[in-house]
Steps between C-alpha positions, in 0.01 A plus 500: 500500500629384839191644670275302266694180566482564874124552474458177303716313752297639788174398333618148426652467846168589660290286266685168502485419873146633522377275220679202656326557833164542323546170317601323820194631682266396221563127538475249784815461708586161351512654148715805583817348348325402177329839469825686561682285243229547238499875564880521455482286185224715348693817587813366329308375198322835465831686521656281231198537271486875562866545411458289185191698397664840557814386315288384205335843484839672526654298216188547287500877550874517427450310174202715401706812568787367290261440212401868511870579445505266201699231681406136522671403825346332800481650847783287641737624228409860583580444867829327410594787268427762765689309768796460265499873421465603866873479573613692192511875453368489144127478449383548148159601376425129464526433873334831592178386333525162667562666835185712464301189409643315800416788735141511376463122514631479857274787600202316349592181689521690830164662431349157426647365824357801688157434346516136610605608850211748512258227396633273775446777757141546382435125516654487848264773617206288380598205722270416788630633831529219754648506845797278564443194712542563870480134598815323609587211271409158630780260572598234249344234726159665473512520122 
């Protein structure tokens, strides 16, 4: 688990500054601040929407799994039940079924996230390869 997290951290750490430099080189010098701000905003908005989307899938899959057990509880209640039972030594058959559903649902969410990440890698490979600008920026007086 720690190796996977380290790999993800390494990938994000290499990608974020690289994409920032690419955005800054794609616009005229006088628009670098605006382009960098828009890039950061879009990155944050995408992260928030991605988390909301993955959470919606997780809660939906938890609820669907509970229905297969004959329970009509929502995903949030399943998570609350499992968190509440985590500190106690007793786990009945009721929570065992919910735990299996939760494990499968989280696994499905991680697989969905991996598929989205794979798609983003493929789309990145399709980008046009351009050299970074080698010109020195002009002074503010010349702009």
